[in-house]
C-alpha positions in Angstrom: 82.6 103.8 142.2 81.7 100.2 143.3 84.7 98.2 142.0 88.1 99.4 143.3 90.2 96.9 141.4 90.1 96.2 137.6 88.1 93.2 136.4 90.3 90.1 136.6 89.9 89.5 132.9 90.5 93.1 131.8 92.2 93.1 128.4 91.3 89.5 127.6 88.9 88.0 125.1 86.0 85.9 126.4 83.0 84.3 124.8 79.5 85.7 125.4 76.1 84.6 124.2 74.1 87.9 124.2 73.1 88.0 120.5 70.6 86.0 118.6 73.4 85.4 116.1 75.2 83.1 118.6 78.4 83.2 120.6 80.5 86.3 120.2 84.1 87.2 121.1 84.1 90.0 123.7 87.2 91.9 124.7 86.7 93.0 128.3 88.0 96.6 129.1 86.9 96.8 132.8 84.0 97.0 135.1 81.5 99.6 133.7 81.5 101.7 136.9 85.3 102.1 136.6 85.0 103.0 132.9 81.9 105.2 133.1 82.4 106.6 136.6 78.9 105.5 137.7 76.4 102.7 137.7 75.1 101.7 134.3 71.6 102.5 135.8 72.4 106.2 135.9 74.2 106.9 132.6 71.5 108.7 130.7 71.8 108.8 127.0 74.7 106.4 126.7 74.0 104.0 123.8 75.8 101.0 125.4 73.9 101.5 128.7 70.6 101.9 126.9 71.1 98.7 124.9 72.1 96.9 128.1 69.0 98.2 129.9 66.7 96.8 127.2 68.5 93.5 127.0 68.8 93.1 130.8 65.0 93.6 131.1 64.1 91.1 128.4 66.6 88.5 129.6 65.8 89.1 133.3 69.4 89.8 134.2 70.2 90.7 137.9 69.7 94.5 138.6 73.2 95.0 140.0 76.5 96.5 139.0 78.3 93.3 138.2 78.6 94.7 134.6 81.6 94.9 132.4 82.3 97.1 129.4 84.1 95.9 126.4 84.1 95.5 122.6 82.5 93.2 120.1 84.5 94.2 117.1 84.5 98.0 117.3 81.1 98.2 119.1 81.1 99.1 122.8 78.9 96.7 124.8 77.9 96.2 128.4 77.7 92.6 129.6 76.6 91.1 132.9 79.2 88.8 134.4 76.6 86.0 134.3 76.7 86.2 130.4 80.4 85.5 130.2 81.0 81.8 129.4 83.5 79.9 131.5 87.1 79.4 130.1 87.3 77.0 127.3 83.6 77.2 126.3 83.4 78.4 122.7 
């Protein structure tokens, strides 16, 4: 595991812009490596990891483990910390 402590915004809603539909509300659960027990790069067959891998390649996101898991509605999603908008940005 890479992150020993929970993400500072775990349990909070933030705004992300990862979808062609615009800005979404994303509820952060925690760092992915704390939730999944390993890097997103090694979680074979996990739909959230697969979707993130595709998006990270097309958006040229950093290849690191600064990735959080959370929900958009009821759908589990992985998001790179660089995709989280600053406080107050809708």
